[in-house]
A tleap script that builds the chain and sets N, CA, C and O, in Angstrom:
source leaprc.protein.ff14SB
mol = sequence {
  NMET LYS PRO LYS ASN PHE PHE GLU GLY ILE
  ARG ASN PHE LYS GLN GLN VAL THR LEU PRO
  ILE LEU ARG LYS ASP ALA LYS ASP ASN VAL
  ILE SER GLN THR ASP LEU ILE LEU ALA ARG
  TRP LYS ASP TYR CYS CYS LYS ILE ARG ASN
  THR SER GLU ALA VAL ASP ILE LYS ASN ILE
  ILE LYS GLU CYS THR ASN ASN GLN SER GLN
  ASN PRO LEU ALA SER TYR ASN GLU ILE CYS
  SER ILE ILE ASN GLN LEU LYS LEU ASN LYS
  ALA ALA GLY SER ASP ASN ILE PRO PRO GLU
  LEU LEU LYS HIE GLY GLY ARG THR LEU LYS
  GLN LYS LEU TYR LYS LEU ILE LEU MET ILE
  TRP ASN ASN GLU GLN LEU PRO GLN CGLN
}
set mol.1.N position { 4.444 0.921 36.177 }
set mol.1.CA position { 4.165 0.045 34.851 }
set mol.1.C position { 5.297 -0.471 34.175 }
set mol.1.O position { 6.252 0.291 34.027 }
set mol.2.N position { 5.371 -1.770 33.682 }
set mol.2.CA position { 6.415 -2.523 33.034 }
set mol.2.C position { 6.483 -1.923 31.478 }
set mol.2.O position { 5.451 -1.888 30.808 }
set mol.3.N position { 7.568 -1.522 31.020 }
set mol.3.CA position { 7.639 -1.061 29.607 }
set mol.3.C position { 6.913 -2.012 28.702 }
set mol.3.O position { 6.090 -1.534 27.921 }
set mol.4.N position { 7.143 -3.404 28.721 }
set mol.4.CA position { 6.513 -4.324 27.857 }
set mol.4.C position { 4.829 -4.242 27.842 }
set mol.4.O position { 4.163 -4.504 26.841 }
set mol.5.N position { 4.334 -3.881 28.982 }
set mol.5.CA position { 2.896 -3.939 29.164 }
set mol.5.C position { 2.522 -2.369 28.730 }
set mol.5.O position { 1.350 -2.134 28.436 }
set mol.6.N position { 3.340 -1.477 28.697 }
set mol.6.CA position { 3.058 -0.244 28.312 }
set mol.6.C position { 3.068 -0.244 26.458 }
set mol.6.O position { 2.209 0.417 25.875 }
set mol.7.N position { 3.842 -0.836 25.869 }
set mol.7.CA position { 4.145 -0.968 24.581 }
set mol.7.C position { 3.114 -1.771 23.788 }
set mol.7.O position { 2.739 -1.489 22.650 }
set mol.8.N position { 2.622 -3.007 24.669 }
set mol.8.CA position { 1.669 -3.789 24.345 }
set mol.8.C position { 0.269 -3.183 24.215 }
set mol.8.O position { -0.493 -3.404 23.273 }
set mol.9.N position { 0.015 -2.387 25.277 }
set mol.9.CA position { -1.088 -1.429 25.305 }
set mol.9.C position { -1.342 -0.674 23.911 }
set mol.9.O position { -2.349 -0.739 23.206 }
set mol.10.N position { -0.208 0.033 23.707 }
set mol.10.CA position { -0.098 0.946 22.547 }
set mol.10.C position { -0.419 0.130 21.118 }
set mol.10.O position { -1.244 0.507 20.286 }
set mol.11.N position { 0.347 -0.972 21.023 }
set mol.11.CA position { 0.285 -1.943 19.949 }
set mol.11.C position { -1.440 -2.294 19.805 }
set mol.11.O position { -1.952 -2.310 18.686 }
set mol.12.N position { -2.155 -2.533 20.891 }
set mol.12.CA position { -3.365 -2.832 20.724 }
set mol.12.C position { -4.385 -1.923 20.498 }
set mol.12.O position { -5.487 -2.177 20.013 }
set mol.13.N position { -3.924 -0.748 20.911 }
set mol.13.CA position { -4.702 0.536 20.665 }
set mol.13.C position { -4.566 0.914 19.174 }
set mol.13.O position { -5.577 1.187 18.526 }
set mol.14.N position { -3.516 0.931 18.698 }
set mol.14.CA position { -2.997 1.279 17.125 }
set mol.14.C position { -3.790 0.205 16.253 }
set mol.14.O position { -4.075 0.568 15.112 }
set mol.15.N position { -4.110 -0.839 16.577 }
set mol.15.CA position { -4.863 -2.002 15.802 }
set mol.15.C position { -6.474 -1.689 15.735 }
set mol.15.O position { -7.271 -1.954 14.835 }
set mol.16.N position { -6.665 -1.078 16.917 }
set mol.16.CA position { -8.440 -0.793 17.033 }
set mol.16.C position { -8.736 0.572 16.400 }
set mol.16.O position { -9.896 0.958 16.250 }
set mol.17.N position { -7.604 1.340 16.007 }
set mol.17.CA position { -7.814 2.713 15.451 }
set mol.17.C position { -8.239 2.320 13.716 }
set mol.17.O position { -7.560 1.531 13.059 }
set mol.18.N position { -9.259 2.908 13.259 }
set mol.18.CA position { -9.732 2.953 11.918 }
set mol.18.C position { -9.762 4.250 11.428 }
set mol.18.O position { -10.190 5.139 12.164 }
set mol.19.N position { -9.365 4.514 10.270 }
set mol.19.CA position { -9.330 5.629 9.712 }
set mol.19.C position { -10.467 5.629 8.889 }
set mol.19.O position { -10.818 4.516 8.496 }
set mol.20.N position { -11.214 6.716 8.484 }
set mol.20.CA position { -12.442 6.616 7.493 }
set mol.20.C position { -11.471 6.940 6.165 }
set mol.20.O position { -10.462 7.644 6.209 }
set mol.21.N position { -11.980 6.295 5.018 }
set mol.21.CA position { -11.544 6.450 3.696 }
set mol.21.C position { -12.232 7.542 3.017 }
set mol.21.O position { -13.400 7.464 2.634 }
set mol.22.N position { -11.478 8.562 2.875 }
set mol.22.CA position { -12.225 9.680 2.084 }
set mol.22.C position { -11.122 10.178 0.958 }
set mol.22.O position { -9.893 10.174 1.032 }
set mol.23.N position { -11.881 10.553 0.029 }
set mol.23.CA position { -11.098 10.916 -1.382 }
set mol.23.C position { -11.956 12.142 -1.974 }
set mol.23.O position { -13.126 12.291 -1.624 }
set mol.24.N position { -11.358 12.976 -2.846 }
set mol.24.CA position { -11.866 14.047 -3.475 }
set mol.24.C position { -12.009 13.590 -4.947 }
set mol.24.O position { -11.111 12.963 -5.508 }
set mol.25.N position { -13.112 13.909 -5.521 }
set mol.25.CA position { -13.097 13.553 -6.832 }
set mol.25.C position { -12.594 14.675 -7.814 }
set mol.25.O position { -11.945 15.651 -7.439 }
set mol.26.N position { -12.917 14.458 -8.936 }
set mol.26.CA position { -12.501 15.628 -10.020 }
set mol.26.C position { -12.886 16.976 -9.750 }
set mol.26.O position { -12.185 17.883 -10.198 }
set mol.27.N position { -13.803 17.205 -9.146 }
set mol.27.CA position { -14.392 18.812 -8.910 }
set mol.27.C position { -14.178 18.994 -7.375 }
set mol.27.O position { -14.815 19.893 -6.825 }
set mol.28.N position { -13.376 18.253 -6.672 }
set mol.28.CA position { -12.741 18.539 -5.190 }
set mol.28.C position { -14.014 18.253 -4.201 }
set mol.28.O position { -14.067 18.734 -3.069 }
set mol.29.N position { -14.968 17.470 -4.717 }
set mol.29.CA position { -15.936 17.142 -3.671 }
set mol.29.C position { -15.472 15.891 -3.011 }
set mol.29.O position { -14.898 14.956 -3.569 }
set mol.30.N position { -15.829 16.000 -1.609 }
set mol.30.CA position { -15.378 14.559 -0.900 }
set mol.30.C position { -16.360 13.553 -1.146 }
set mol.30.O position { -17.575 13.731 -1.240 }
set mol.31.N position { -15.612 12.283 -1.258 }
set mol.31.CA position { -16.345 11.032 -1.434 }
set mol.31.C position { -15.967 9.864 -0.650 }
set mol.31.O position { -14.792 9.499 -0.682 }
set mol.32.N position { -16.908 9.173 0.117 }
set mol.32.CA position { -16.495 8.288 0.973 }
set mol.32.C position { -17.064 6.804 0.462 }
set mol.32.O position { -16.807 5.821 1.156 }
set mol.33.N position { -17.673 6.690 -0.498 }
set mol.33.CA position { -18.278 5.298 -0.930 }
set mol.33.C position { -17.072 4.527 -1.799 }
set mol.33.O position { -16.469 5.069 -2.726 }
set mol.34.N position { -16.868 3.368 -1.399 }
set mol.34.CA position { -15.896 2.695 -1.979 }
set mol.34.C position { -15.848 2.563 -3.410 }
set mol.34.O position { -14.848 2.766 -4.099 }
set mol.35.N position { -17.019 2.201 -3.831 }
set mol.35.CA position { -17.042 2.291 -5.434 }
set mol.35.C position { -16.739 3.348 -6.121 }
set mol.35.O position { -16.048 3.279 -7.137 }
set mol.36.N position { -17.303 4.650 -5.567 }
set mol.36.CA position { -16.665 5.872 -6.237 }
set mol.36.C position { -15.328 6.167 -6.146 }
set mol.36.O position { -14.765 6.692 -7.107 }
set mol.37.N position { -14.658 5.873 -5.002 }
set mol.37.CA position { -13.325 5.761 -4.649 }
set mol.37.C position { -12.584 5.214 -5.840 }
set mol.37.O position { -11.872 5.787 -6.665 }
set mol.38.N position { -12.963 3.869 -5.702 }
set mol.38.CA position { -12.243 3.091 -6.904 }
set mol.38.C position { -12.277 3.628 -8.248 }
set mol.38.O position { -11.367 3.534 -9.071 }
set mol.39.N position { -13.413 4.207 -8.411 }
set mol.39.CA position { -13.492 4.693 -10.014 }
set mol.39.C position { -12.817 5.807 -10.131 }
set mol.39.O position { -12.351 6.062 -11.242 }
set mol.40.N position { -12.590 6.769 -8.987 }
set mol.40.CA position { -11.714 7.984 -9.211 }
set mol.40.C position { -10.363 7.500 -9.305 }
set mol.40.O position { -9.619 8.001 -10.148 }
set mol.41.N position { -9.879 6.415 -8.398 }
set mol.41.CA position { -8.394 6.045 -8.561 }
set mol.41.C position { -8.272 5.629 -9.975 }
set mol.41.O position { -7.315 6.106 -10.586 }
set mol.42.N position { -9.143 4.749 -10.669 }
set mol.42.CA position { -9.162 4.371 -12.193 }
set mol.42.C position { -9.021 5.493 -12.955 }
set mol.42.O position { -8.101 5.507 -13.772 }
set mol.43.N position { -9.774 6.478 -12.853 }
set mol.43.CA position { -9.714 7.845 -13.614 }
set mol.43.C position { -8.327 8.435 -13.412 }
set mol.43.O position { -7.735 8.933 -14.370 }
set mol.44.N position { -7.847 8.400 -12.327 }
set mol.44.CA position { -6.516 9.104 -12.118 }
set mol.44.C position { -5.367 8.465 -12.763 }
set mol.44.O position { -4.476 9.099 -13.328 }
set mol.45.N position { -5.416 7.090 -12.653 }
set mol.45.CA position { -4.351 6.440 -13.191 }
set mol.45.C position { -4.602 6.336 -14.533 }
set mol.45.O position { -3.576 6.370 -15.213 }
set mol.46.N position { -5.797 6.202 -15.241 }
set mol.46.CA position { -5.831 6.335 -16.806 }
set mol.46.C position { -5.452 7.649 -17.382 }
set mol.46.O position { -5.072 7.805 -18.542 }
set mol.47.N position { -5.593 8.663 -16.417 }
set mol.47.CA position { -5.069 10.157 -16.870 }
set mol.47.C position { -3.684 10.236 -16.746 }
set mol.47.O position { -3.129 10.980 -17.555 }
set mol.48.N position { -2.913 9.593 -15.849 }
set mol.48.CA position { -1.457 9.487 -15.855 }
set mol.48.C position { -0.900 8.720 -16.979 }
set mol.48.O position { 0.162 9.119 -17.457 }
set mol.49.N position { -1.393 7.811 -17.405 }
set mol.49.CA position { -1.003 6.813 -18.396 }
set mol.49.C position { -1.406 7.495 -19.881 }
set mol.49.O position { -1.031 7.060 -20.969 }
set mol.50.N position { -2.143 8.506 -19.691 }
set mol.50.CA position { -2.889 9.253 -21.041 }
set mol.50.C position { -3.415 8.249 -21.947 }
set mol.50.O position { -3.113 8.160 -23.137 }
set mol.51.N position { -4.467 7.266 -21.123 }
set mol.51.CA position { -5.322 6.338 -21.904 }
set mol.51.C position { -6.702 6.562 -21.373 }
set mol.51.O position { -6.881 7.138 -20.300 }
set mol.52.N position { -7.698 6.102 -22.131 }
set mol.52.CA position { -9.068 6.410 -21.740 }
set mol.52.C position { -9.512 5.122 -21.282 }
set mol.52.O position { -10.614 5.144 -20.734 }
set mol.53.N position { -8.907 3.938 -21.369 }
set mol.53.CA position { -9.360 2.692 -20.757 }
set mol.53.C position { -8.376 2.037 -19.813 }
set mol.53.O position { -7.174 2.301 -19.845 }
set mol.54.N position { -8.933 1.156 -18.954 }
set mol.54.CA position { -8.071 0.384 -18.109 }
set mol.54.C position { -7.170 -0.517 -18.681 }
set mol.54.O position { -7.503 -1.234 -19.624 }
set mol.55.N position { -6.004 -0.536 -18.163 }
set mol.55.CA position { -4.964 -1.373 -18.705 }
set mol.55.C position { -4.758 -2.637 -17.932 }
set mol.55.O position { -4.761 -2.599 -16.702 }
set mol.56.N position { -4.569 -3.815 -18.624 }
set mol.56.CA position { -4.576 -5.257 -17.989 }
set mol.56.C position { -3.182 -5.160 -17.148 }
set mol.56.O position { -2.095 -4.698 -17.497 }
set mol.57.N position { -3.564 -5.715 -16.003 }
set mol.57.CA position { -2.278 -5.667 -14.967 }
set mol.57.C position { -0.968 -6.383 -15.482 }
set mol.57.O position { 0.207 -6.040 -15.356 }
set mol.58.N position { -1.617 -7.658 -16.200 }
set mol.58.CA position { -0.535 -8.558 -16.458 }
set mol.58.C position { 0.653 -7.827 -17.632 }
set mol.58.O position { 1.845 -8.092 -17.791 }
set mol.59.N position { -0.093 -6.983 -18.222 }
set mol.59.CA position { 0.986 -6.200 -19.279 }
set mol.59.C position { 1.924 -5.358 -18.323 }
set mol.59.O position { 3.123 -5.215 -18.565 }
set mol.60.N position { 1.309 -4.821 -17.242 }
set mol.60.CA position { 2.178 -3.751 -16.540 }
set mol.60.C position { 3.232 -4.580 -15.883 }
set mol.60.O position { 4.375 -4.140 -15.759 }
set mol.61.N position { 2.876 -5.804 -15.443 }
set mol.61.CA position { 4.025 -6.878 -14.413 }
set mol.61.C position { 5.092 -7.106 -15.851 }
set mol.61.O position { 6.314 -6.973 -15.788 }
set mol.62.N position { 4.418 -7.431 -16.971 }
set mol.62.CA position { 5.619 -7.771 -18.076 }
set mol.62.C position { 6.491 -6.608 -18.245 }
set mol.62.O position { 7.711 -6.762 -18.291 }
set mol.63.N position { 5.980 -5.525 -18.335 }
set mol.63.CA position { 6.830 -4.089 -18.544 }
set mol.63.C position { 7.712 -3.921 -17.384 }
set mol.63.O position { 8.792 -3.364 -17.580 }
set mol.64.N position { 7.399 -4.335 -16.165 }
set mol.64.CA position { 8.253 -4.151 -15.052 }
set mol.64.C position { 9.218 -5.228 -15.066 }
set mol.64.O position { 10.389 -4.987 -14.772 }
set mol.65.N position { 8.833 -6.417 -15.386 }
set mol.65.CA position { 10.011 -7.514 -15.339 }
set mol.65.C position { 11.174 -7.177 -16.507 }
set mol.65.O position { 12.386 -7.314 -16.341 }
set mol.66.N position { 10.483 -6.687 -17.775 }
set mol.66.CA position { 11.406 -6.436 -18.923 }
set mol.66.C position { 12.208 -5.263 -18.546 }
set mol.66.O position { 13.322 -5.177 -19.064 }
set mol.67.N position { 11.809 -4.297 -17.687 }
set mol.67.CA position { 12.809 -3.243 -17.357 }
set mol.67.C position { 13.492 -3.538 -16.072 }
set mol.67.O position { 14.119 -2.619 -15.545 }
set mol.68.N position { 13.450 -4.751 -15.477 }
set mol.68.CA position { 14.151 -5.239 -14.395 }
set mol.68.C position { 15.774 -5.299 -14.626 }
set mol.68.O position { 16.613 -4.989 -13.781 }
set mol.69.N position { 16.039 -5.784 -16.003 }
set mol.69.CA position { 17.285 -5.909 -16.347 }
set mol.69.C position { 18.037 -4.541 -16.349 }
set mol.69.O position { 19.231 -4.520 -16.049 }
set mol.70.N position { 17.444 -3.528 -16.642 }
set mol.70.CA position { 17.833 -2.274 -16.955 }
set mol.70.C position { 18.471 -1.710 -15.583 }
set mol.70.O position { 19.514 -1.057 -15.553 }
set mol.71.N position { 17.597 -2.100 -14.296 }
set mol.71.CA position { 17.848 -1.546 -13.135 }
set mol.71.C position { 18.811 -2.746 -12.260 }
set mol.71.O position { 18.256 -3.551 -11.513 }
set mol.72.N position { 19.994 -2.740 -12.425 }
set mol.72.CA position { 20.800 -3.737 -11.594 }
set mol.72.C position { 20.535 -3.380 -9.966 }
set mol.72.O position { 20.104 -2.344 -9.460 }
set mol.73.N position { 20.973 -4.684 -9.330 }
set mol.73.CA position { 20.780 -4.697 -7.871 }
set mol.73.C position { 21.677 -3.977 -7.341 }
set mol.73.O position { 22.784 -3.963 -7.881 }
set mol.74.N position { 21.438 -3.168 -6.115 }
set mol.74.CA position { 22.541 -2.176 -5.473 }
set mol.74.C position { 23.441 -3.119 -4.821 }
set mol.74.O position { 23.152 -4.265 -4.479 }
set mol.75.N position { 24.721 -2.442 -4.662 }
set mol.75.CA position { 25.922 -3.228 -4.081 }
set mol.75.C position { 25.730 -3.098 -2.547 }
set mol.75.O position { 24.920 -2.339 -2.016 }
set mol.76.N position { 26.512 -3.870 -1.954 }
set mol.76.CA position { 26.489 -3.873 -0.491 }
set mol.76.C position { 26.826 -2.709 0.081 }
set mol.76.O position { 26.315 -2.394 1.156 }
set mol.77.N position { 27.728 -1.906 -0.549 }
set mol.77.CA position { 28.330 -0.611 -0.268 }
set mol.77.C position { 27.114 0.395 -0.479 }
set mol.77.O position { 26.889 1.135 0.478 }
set mol.78.N position { 26.425 0.505 -1.424 }
set mol.78.CA position { 25.262 1.201 -1.696 }
set mol.78.C position { 24.311 0.923 -0.460 }
set mol.78.O position { 23.884 1.876 0.191 }
set mol.79.N position { 24.015 -0.237 -0.173 }
set mol.79.CA position { 22.841 -0.233 0.901 }
set mol.79.C position { 23.627 0.178 2.146 }
set mol.79.O position { 23.108 1.102 2.771 }
set mol.80.N position { 24.596 -0.238 2.565 }
set mol.80.CA position { 25.348 0.426 3.755 }
set mol.80.C position { 25.221 2.013 3.782 }
set mol.80.O position { 24.957 2.703 4.766 }
set mol.81.N position { 25.459 2.422 2.526 }
set mol.81.CA position { 25.460 3.977 2.413 }
set mol.81.C position { 23.928 4.654 2.836 }
set mol.81.O position { 23.757 5.709 3.447 }
set mol.82.N position { 22.942 3.778 2.353 }
set mol.82.CA position { 21.551 4.218 2.437 }
set mol.82.C position { 21.171 3.876 3.865 }
set mol.82.O position { 20.214 4.521 4.295 }
set mol.83.N position { 21.636 3.130 4.563 }
set mol.83.CA position { 21.499 2.594 6.092 }
set mol.83.C position { 22.096 3.679 6.961 }
set mol.83.O position { 21.537 4.141 7.956 }
set mol.84.N position { 23.442 4.095 6.438 }
set mol.84.CA position { 23.798 5.286 7.218 }
set mol.84.C position { 23.102 6.555 7.121 }
set mol.84.O position { 23.128 7.374 8.040 }
set mol.85.N position { 22.447 6.748 5.971 }
set mol.85.CA position { 21.875 8.096 5.768 }
set mol.85.C position { 20.542 8.008 6.409 }
set mol.85.O position { 19.814 8.972 6.172 }
set mol.86.N position { 20.082 7.135 7.117 }
set mol.86.CA position { 18.761 7.218 7.873 }
set mol.86.C position { 18.619 8.167 8.820 }
set mol.86.O position { 19.620 8.328 9.518 }
set mol.87.N position { 17.727 8.815 9.050 }
set mol.87.CA position { 17.666 9.838 10.173 }
set mol.87.C position { 17.036 9.199 11.307 }
set mol.87.O position { 16.104 8.411 11.145 }
set mol.88.N position { 17.525 9.517 12.524 }
set mol.88.CA position { 17.333 9.059 13.717 }
set mol.88.C position { 16.085 9.607 14.135 }
set mol.88.O position { 15.596 10.571 13.546 }
set mol.89.N position { 15.444 8.966 15.276 }
set mol.89.CA position { 14.270 9.732 15.981 }
set mol.89.C position { 13.052 9.846 15.073 }
set mol.89.O position { 12.230 10.761 15.133 }
set mol.90.N position { 13.024 8.824 14.229 }
set mol.90.CA position { 11.768 8.798 13.350 }
set mol.90.C position { 11.043 7.636 13.696 }
set mol.90.O position { 11.620 6.682 14.218 }
set mol.91.N position { 9.655 7.625 13.419 }
set mol.91.CA position { 8.737 6.697 13.613 }
set mol.91.C position { 9.109 5.190 12.870 }
set mol.91.O position { 9.516 5.218 11.708 }
set mol.92.N position { 9.008 4.330 13.333 }
set mol.92.CA position { 9.032 2.818 12.527 }
set mol.92.C position { 8.073 2.584 11.514 }
set mol.92.O position { 6.936 3.005 11.725 }
set mol.93.N position { 8.319 1.978 10.425 }
set mol.93.CA position { 7.669 1.934 9.385 }
set mol.93.C position { 6.467 0.730 9.490 }
set mol.93.O position { 6.201 0.227 10.582 }
set mol.94.N position { 5.951 0.427 8.564 }
set mol.94.CA position { 5.021 -0.791 8.637 }
set mol.94.C position { 5.630 -2.078 9.343 }
set mol.94.O position { 4.959 -2.778 10.101 }
set mol.95.N position { 6.766 -2.293 9.073 }
set mol.95.CA position { 7.596 -3.501 9.653 }
set mol.95.C position { 7.840 -3.338 11.253 }
set mol.95.O position { 8.116 -4.355 11.889 }
set mol.96.N position { 7.745 -2.092 11.917 }
set mol.96.CA position { 7.908 -1.993 13.346 }
set mol.96.C position { 9.535 -1.869 13.513 }
set mol.96.O position { 10.046 -2.064 14.616 }
set mol.97.N position { 10.147 -1.610 12.620 }
set mol.97.CA position { 11.693 -1.565 12.651 }
set mol.97.C position { 12.123 -0.280 12.741 }
set mol.97.O position { 12.282 0.277 11.655 }
set mol.98.N position { 12.425 0.534 13.993 }
set mol.98.CA position { 12.919 1.804 13.983 }
set mol.98.C position { 14.349 1.947 13.157 }
set mol.98.O position { 15.118 0.995 13.021 }
set mol.99.N position { 14.569 3.127 12.682 }
set mol.99.CA position { 15.884 3.275 11.962 }
set mol.99.C position { 17.044 3.336 12.807 }
set mol.99.O position { 18.162 3.398 12.296 }
set mol.100.N position { 16.882 3.324 14.080 }
set mol.100.CA position { 18.053 3.506 14.798 }
set mol.100.C position { 18.715 1.976 14.896 }
set mol.100.O position { 19.930 1.782 14.835 }
set mol.101.N position { 17.747 0.951 15.055 }
set mol.101.CA position { 18.045 -0.272 14.809 }
set mol.101.C position { 19.051 -0.809 13.601 }
set mol.101.O position { 20.086 -1.467 13.716 }
set mol.102.N position { 18.469 -0.361 12.530 }
set mol.102.CA position { 19.070 -0.562 11.387 }
set mol.102.C position { 20.551 0.053 11.262 }
set mol.102.O position { 21.524 -0.627 10.935 }
set mol.103.N position { 20.597 1.339 11.543 }
set mol.103.CA position { 21.529 2.192 11.658 }
set mol.103.C position { 22.950 1.829 12.556 }
set mol.103.O position { 24.133 1.978 12.249 }
set mol.104.N position { 22.368 1.338 13.684 }
set mol.104.CA position { 23.510 1.062 14.769 }
set mol.104.C position { 23.473 -0.434 15.095 }
set mol.104.O position { 23.823 -0.868 16.192 }
set mol.105.N position { 23.017 -1.229 14.056 }
set mol.105.CA position { 22.910 -2.855 14.162 }
set mol.105.C position { 24.414 -3.347 13.998 }
set mol.105.O position { 24.856 -4.342 14.572 }
set mol.106.N position { 25.190 -2.479 13.093 }
set mol.106.CA position { 26.386 -2.956 12.920 }
set mol.106.C position { 26.634 -3.730 11.682 }
set mol.106.O position { 25.656 -3.957 10.969 }
set mol.107.N position { 27.909 -4.211 11.284 }
set mol.107.CA position { 28.122 -4.825 10.159 }
set mol.107.C position { 27.195 -6.211 9.888 }
set mol.107.O position { 26.733 -6.420 8.766 }
set mol.108.N position { 26.999 -7.001 10.846 }
set mol.108.CA position { 26.449 -8.329 10.821 }
set mol.108.C position { 25.128 -8.147 10.356 }
set mol.108.O position { 24.631 -8.898 9.518 }
set mol.109.N position { 24.386 -6.947 10.984 }
set mol.109.CA position { 22.945 -6.782 10.529 }
set mol.109.C position { 22.864 -6.372 9.061 }
set mol.109.O position { 21.895 -6.705 8.379 }
set mol.110.N position { 23.742 -5.745 8.634 }
set mol.110.CA position { 23.965 -5.036 7.231 }
set mol.110.C position { 24.095 -6.135 6.386 }
set mol.110.O position { 23.513 -6.112 5.301 }
set mol.111.N position { 24.824 -7.172 6.745 }
set mol.111.CA position { 25.309 -8.219 5.861 }
set mol.111.C position { 23.934 -9.014 5.794 }
set mol.111.O position { 23.511 -9.414 4.709 }
set mol.112.N position { 23.283 -9.221 6.922 }
set mol.112.CA position { 22.151 -10.105 6.746 }
set mol.112.C position { 21.010 -9.460 6.072 }
set mol.112.O position { 20.234 -10.160 5.421 }
set mol.113.N position { 20.825 -8.064 6.181 }
set mol.113.CA position { 19.915 -7.350 5.548 }
set mol.113.C position { 20.256 -7.573 3.917 }
set mol.113.O position { 19.429 -8.010 3.117 }
set mol.114.N position { 21.321 -7.276 3.655 }
set mol.114.CA position { 21.986 -7.371 2.269 }
set mol.114.C position { 21.538 -8.584 1.474 }
set mol.114.O position { 21.058 -8.565 0.341 }
set mol.115.N position { 21.806 -9.813 2.366 }
set mol.115.CA position { 21.525 -11.198 1.903 }
set mol.115.C position { 20.058 -11.445 1.516 }
set mol.115.O position { 19.706 -11.933 0.442 }
set mol.116.N position { 19.072 -10.974 2.714 }
set mol.116.CA position { 17.884 -10.741 2.488 }
set mol.116.C position { 17.496 -10.071 1.164 }
set mol.116.O position { 16.922 -10.729 0.297 }
set mol.117.N position { 17.775 -8.872 1.001 }
set mol.117.CA position { 17.540 -8.206 -0.421 }
set mol.117.C position { 17.756 -9.107 -1.653 }
set mol.117.O position { 16.920 -9.341 -2.526 }
set mol.118.N position { 19.120 -9.611 -1.570 }
set mol.118.CA position { 19.467 -10.520 -2.582 }
set mol.118.C position { 18.496 -11.633 -2.945 }
set mol.118.O position { 18.162 -11.963 -4.083 }
set mol.119.N position { 18.105 -12.147 -1.810 }
set mol.119.CA position { 17.134 -13.406 -1.733 }
set mol.119.C position { 15.878 -13.006 -2.491 }
set mol.119.O position { 15.393 -13.696 -3.388 }
set mol.120.N position { 15.344 -11.751 -2.038 }
set mol.120.CA position { 14.310 -11.296 -2.598 }
set mol.120.C position { 14.272 -10.959 -3.999 }
set mol.120.O position { 13.277 -11.115 -4.706 }
set mol.121.N position { 15.421 -10.475 -4.401 }
set mol.121.CA position { 15.739 -10.057 -5.758 }
set mol.121.C position { 15.925 -11.123 -6.607 }
set mol.121.O position { 15.665 -10.991 -7.803 }
set mol.122.N position { 16.424 -12.378 -6.068 }
set mol.122.CA position { 16.601 -13.429 -6.958 }
set mol.122.C position { 15.455 -14.280 -7.036 }
set mol.122.O position { 15.266 -14.891 -8.088 }
set mol.123.N position { 14.686 -14.406 -6.109 }
set mol.123.CA position { 13.563 -15.305 -5.969 }
set mol.123.C position { 12.396 -14.645 -6.530 }
set mol.123.O position { 11.368 -15.286 -6.749 }
set mol.124.N position { 12.503 -13.266 -6.803 }
set mol.124.CA position { 11.398 -12.492 -6.924 }
set mol.124.C position { 10.067 -12.685 -6.163 }
set mol.124.O position { 8.959 -12.687 -6.699 }
set mol.125.N position { 10.313 -12.844 -4.860 }
set mol.125.CA position { 9.269 -13.190 -3.928 }
set mol.125.C position { 9.786 -13.003 -2.510 }
set mol.125.O position { 10.865 -13.377 -2.052 }
set mol.126.N position { 8.506 -12.156 -1.730 }
set mol.126.CA position { 8.856 -11.955 -0.459 }
set mol.126.C position { 8.869 -13.120 0.471 }
set mol.126.O position { 8.141 -14.066 0.170 }
set mol.127.N position { 9.547 -13.190 1.493 }
set mol.127.CA position { 9.625 -14.162 2.413 }
set mol.127.C position { 8.294 -14.253 3.231 }
set mol.127.O position { 7.619 -13.225 3.292 }
set mol.128.N position { 7.916 -15.213 3.772 }
set mol.128.CA position { 6.620 -15.522 4.447 }
set mol.128.C position { 6.825 -14.610 5.948 }
set mol.128.O position { 5.826 -14.175 6.522 }
set mol.129.N position { 7.878 -14.436 6.365 }
set mol.129.CA position { 8.052 -13.863 7.628 }
set mol.129.C position { 8.734 -12.584 7.592 }
set mol.129.O position { 8.952 -11.971 8.637 }
savepdb mol mol.pdb
quit
């Protein structure tokens, strides 16, 4: 079997698998209905924020953008340090990029990645691809 066909088969299998959405309510009872799960998440978030009502998402976005000036962008050396600390032989994330690729990609890959991070930071928008 060719490796390409093997990995395509795995990718197709992963896309076909759907997991049931189950959560526990406040009394540790399992719930599976979407509206009850959403209500549970709302209650949970309100509890964390110490409020009894839902908060407008626009206010949260404004808070985050106001706090953005307090969190400066990481430097190139900090990004390189984070990449170098990645653990090997771990599963790839949702982007399907294994940590080995980032860690052993060399200086050029790290520079391109840093430029991408700068672009996302400055434009405040993720690229299409």
